C-alpha positions as CSV (number, residue, x, y, z in Angstrom):
1,X,68.8,47.4,-52.0
2,X,71.3,46.9,-49.6
3,X,71.1,43.8,-47.0
4,X,72.2,45.5,-43.5
5,X,71.5,43.0,-40.4
6,X,72.9,43.1,-37.1
7,X,74.9,41.5,-35.3
8,X,74.7,42.1,-31.5
9,X,73.0,39.4,-29.9
10,X,77.1,37.7,-31.8
11,X,78.4,39.9,-29.6
12,X,76.7,39.0,-25.8
13,X,77.0,35.4,-26.8
14,X,80.5,35.9,-27.6
15,X,80.1,37.8,-24.0
16,X,79.0,35.3,-22.2
17,X,80.6,32.5,-24.1
18,X,83.4,33.4,-22.3
19,X,82.9,34.7,-19.2
20,X,81.2,31.5,-18.5
21,X,83.8,29.9,-19.5
22,X,86.3,30.9,-17.3
23,X,83.7,31.6,-14.2
24,X,83.1,27.3,-14.5
25,X,87.2,26.5,-15.8
26,X,88.2,28.3,-11.8
27,X,85.9,26.9,-10.3
28,X,86.9,24.0,-11.7
29,X,88.9,21.0,-9.6
30,X,90.4,18.9,-12.3
31,X,90.9,19.0,-16.5
32,X,87.5,16.7,-16.8
33,X,86.2,18.3,-15.1
34,X,87.7,22.2,-16.5
35,X,86.3,20.2,-20.2
36,X,82.7,19.8,-18.8
37,X,83.1,24.0,-17.5
38,X,83.7,25.2,-21.7
39,X,80.5,22.3,-22.7
40,X,78.8,23.9,-20.2
41,X,79.7,27.3,-21.5
42,X,78.9,26.9,-24.9
43,X,75.6,25.9,-23.2
44,X,74.7,28.5,-21.3
45,X,71.6,30.6,-22.6
46,X,69.9,27.1,-22.9
47,X,70.5,26.8,-18.8
48,X,68.9,30.5,-18.6
49,X,66.2,30.0,-20.4
50,X,64.6,26.7,-18.6
51,X,65.7,28.6,-14.8
52,X,64.0,31.6,-16.2
53,X,60.4,29.7,-17.7
54,X,60.4,27.8,-14.4
55,X,60.8,30.5,-11.9
56,X,57.9,32.1,-13.8
57,X,56.0,29.3,-14.1
58,X,55.7,28.2,-17.9
């Protein structure tokens, strides 16, 4: 038996991370704001899910 796994979620998260990091770093005003931007880019899915659930009234 062969075990198959699909990693499409990892690819989507990776592309989202890169895009979020570029956005947050490009809008930062200094070094530490850029560092915070990278940290925000790591956890962007949590922000997305929170906003989606609050918009849907859950």
